C-alpha positions in Angstrom: 0.0 0.0 0.0 2.8 2.4 0.9 4.4 1.7 -2.5 1.2 2.5 -4.3 0.7 5.7 -2.4 4.3 6.8 -3.2 3.7 6.1 -7.0 0.4 8.0 -6.9 2.1 11.1 -5.3 4.9 11.0 -7.8 2.5 10.9 -10.7 0.5 13.8 -9.3 3.7 15.9 -8.9 4.9 15.2 -12.4 1.5 16.1 -13.8 1.3 19.4 -11.8 4.8 20.3 -13.1 4.3 19.5 -16.8 0.8 20.9 -17.0 1.7 24.6 -17.0 4.6 24.0 -19.4 2.4 22.3 -21.9 -0.2 25.0 -21.6 2.3 27.6 -22.6 3.3 25.8 -25.8 0.9 26.7 -28.6 0.6 24.5 -31.7 2.0 26.0 -34.9 -0.5 27.2 -37.4 0.1 27.9 -41.1 -0.2 31.6 -41.7 -3.4 32.5 -43.7 -2.8 33.6 -47.3 -3.1 37.3 -47.7 -4.4 38.9 -50.9 -1.6 40.0 -53.3 -0.7 43.7 -53.2 1.1 43.7 -56.6 0.0 42.3 -60.0 1.8 41.7 -63.3 -0.1 40.9 -66.5 -0.2 40.9 -70.2 -2.4 40.1 -73.2 -3.6 41.0 -76.6 -4.5 44.6 -77.6 -6.4 46.1 -80.5 -6.2 49.8 -81.3 -9.1 51.4 -83.2 -8.2 54.7 -84.9 -10.7 57.5 -84.2 -11.2 61.1 -85.4 -8.7 62.4 -88.0 -6.5 59.3 -87.5 -9.3 57.1 -88.9 -9.0 58.9 -92.3 -5.6 57.2 -92.7 -5.5 54.2 -90.4 -8.1 51.6 -89.6 -7.0 49.3 -86.8 -3.8 48.0 -85.2 -3.0 44.8 -83.3 -0.4 43.8 -80.9 0.2 43.0 -77.2 0.8 44.8 -74.0 1.9 44.4 -70.4 1.1 46.0 -67.1 2.1 46.2 -63.5 -0.3 47.2 -60.8 0.3 48.0 -57.1 -2.5 48.1 -54.5 -1.3 49.1 -51.0 -4.6 47.8 -49.7 -5.9 44.8 -51.8 -9.5 45.4 -50.6 -9.2 49.2 -51.0 -9.9 51.6 -53.9 -6.7 53.3 -54.9 -3.8 51.7 -56.8 -1.1 52.6 -59.3 -0.8 51.1 -62.8 2.0 51.1 -65.3 1.1 50.0 -68.8 3.1 49.3 -72.0 2.0 48.3 -75.5 3.2 47.6 -79.0 0.7 48.0 -81.9 1.3 47.3 -85.5 -1.1 49.3 -87.7 0.4 48.5 -91.1 2.7 45.8 -92.5 3.9 44.7 -95.9 6.4 42.2 -97.2 8.1 42.3 -100.6 10.8 40.1 -102.2 13.8 41.7 -103.9 17.0 40.3 -105.5 20.0 40.7 -103.3 22.6 39.4 -105.7 22.1 37.3 -108.8 20.4 34.1 -107.8 19.6 35.2 -104.2 16.4 37.0 -103.1 15.4 38.3 -99.7 12.2 39.3 -98.0 11.9 43.0 -96.9 9.2 43.5 -94.3 8.1 47.1 -93.4 6.0 47.6 -90.3 4.2 50.7 -89.0 4.4 50.6 -85.2 3.2 52.4 -82.1 5.1 51.8 -78.8 3.4 53.3 -75.7 4.2 53.6 -72.0 1.8 55.3 -69.4 1.6 55.4 -65.6 -1.2 56.7 -63.4 -3.8 55.9 -60.7 -6.3 53.1 -60.8 -9.6 53.1 -58.8 -11.2 49.7 -57.9 -14.9 49.3 -57.2 -16.8 46.4 -55.7 -15.7 43.2 -54.0 -15.7 39.5 -54.6 -15.0 37.6 -57.9 -15.7 40.6 -60.2 -14.3 44.1 -59.7 -14.7 47.1 -61.9 -11.9 49.7 -62.3 -11.2 53.0 -63.9 -7.8 54.3 -64.6 -5.9 57.2 -66.1 -2.3 58.0 -66.9 0.3 60.0 -68.7 3.3 59.0 -70.7 4.5 58.8 -74.3 3.8 57.2 -77.6 6.5 56.4 -80.2 5.5 56.1 -83.8 8.0 54.3 -86.1 8.2 52.8 -89.6 10.9 50.1 -89.7 12.2 47.7 -92.3 13.9 44.3 -91.8 15.6 42.0 -94.2 15.6 38.2 -93.9 16.4 35.3 -96.2 13.6 33.1 -97.6 12.8 30.4 -95.1 14.5 32.1 -92.2 12.8 33.7 -89.2 15.5 36.0 -88.0 16.4 39.2 -89.9 20.0 39.9 -90.7 19.5 43.7 -91.3 17.0 46.3 -90.2 16.5 50.0 -90.4 14.2 52.8 -89.0 12.8 54.7 -91.9 10.8 57.3 -90.0 9.8 58.0 -86.4 8.2 60.6 -84.2 7.7 60.9 -80.4 4.8 62.5 -78.6 3.5 62.8 -75.1 0.3 60.9 -74.4 -2.5 60.7 -71.9 -5.2 58.1 -71.4 -8.4 57.3 -69.5 -10.1 53.9 -69.4 -12.2 51.3 -67.6 -12.5 47.6 -67.3 -13.3 44.5 -65.3 -11.1 42.1 -63.3 -12.7 38.7 -63.1 -11.1 36.4 -60.6 -10.1 33.0 -61.9 -8.2 31.8 -58.9 -6.7 33.3 -55.7 -3.9 35.0 -57.7 -5.1 35.0 -61.4 -7.7 37.3 -62.8 -9.0 38.0 -66.3 -8.5 41.6 -67.4 -11.0 43.1 -69.8 -10.8 46.7 -70.6 -10.7 49.7 -73.0 -9.1 53.1 -72.9 -8.9 56.2 -74.9 -5.3 57.1 -75.8 -4.8 60.7 -76.6 -1.6 61.2 -78.7 -2.3 64.6 -80.1 -0.8 65.6 -83.4 1.9 63.3 -84.7 3.9 62.8 -87.9 3.7 59.2 -89.0 3.8 56.9 -92.0 0.9 54.7 -93.1 1.1 51.4 -95.0 0.3 53.2 -98.3 3.0 55.8 -97.5 5.9 53.4 -98.2 6.9 52.5 -101.8 10.0 51.4 -103.7 11.5 53.1 -106.7 14.4 51.2 -108.1 16.7 50.6 -105.2 15.3 53.4 -103.1 12.6 53.2 -100.4 10.3 56.2 -100.6 8.6 57.2 -97.3 5.7 59.7 -97.4 4.8 60.8 -93.9 1.5 62.4 -92.8 0.8 64.9 -90.0 -2.5 64.6 -88.1 -4.2 63.8 -84.8 -3.4 60.1 -84.0 -5.8 59.2 -81.2 -7.0 55.6 -80.5 -9.4 53.5 -78.5 -7.4 50.5 -77.3 -9.2 47.3 -76.3 -7.3 44.7 -74.3 -7.9 41.1 -73.2 -5.3 39.5 -70.8 -4.6 38.1 -67.4 -3.2 39.6 -64.2 -1.2 37.5 -61.8 -0.8 38.4 -58.2 2.6 38.4 -56.6 2.8 37.0 -53.1 5.6 37.1 -50.5 6.7 33.8 -49.1 4.9 33.1 -45.8 7.1 32.8 -42.7 8.0 29.3 -41.7 7.4 27.6 -38.3 9.2 28.9 -35.3 12.4 27.1 -34.4 
């Protein structure tokens, strides 16, 4: 009996000592995933000429990319940086380089743009509307590149004409959530380029061995439609305590 009493007292003492220590140790829990505060995206873009520009150009196609920063993912105000490349005219002709060898000469009419400005987000949940504006520049260029038949990489290129202009824009769109970090980006914006000197597809011709470029000066404003995706950037969550 005495031995049993001693064992019981020992067990009670051990339990009383270990109890507080175990109560102080909390189980590790995986940190909850927070909404991304930065997004990077890209997609297809179509530019529709409007106003005076529509007298000389119809549409252009290309691609663009963007970076968006939202200090508060559930808030309203963010900052968006957008870039684009549109080709509004292109032609390829074959010319003899030396006797027995011909090359393809491709001439493109391009617009490269870069803008930055605020973006306002509206609504919550799987679909959010936004409105944005920005300032930046647009670069109009007509370039030619030369490649051999059956090859994809040019071995010579040249800029035949270019012009640079400050630009401003305003637009709106929808972000449709596809997953926790991926959203579909549908939008349109008005791109105000002002008056620019540029070359159209019909403004390039060849006479003998000379490329003739006939530039036009006019307003060159566009409505740009885009379809792409935005991917959220997350920080790596902290690991378990050591």
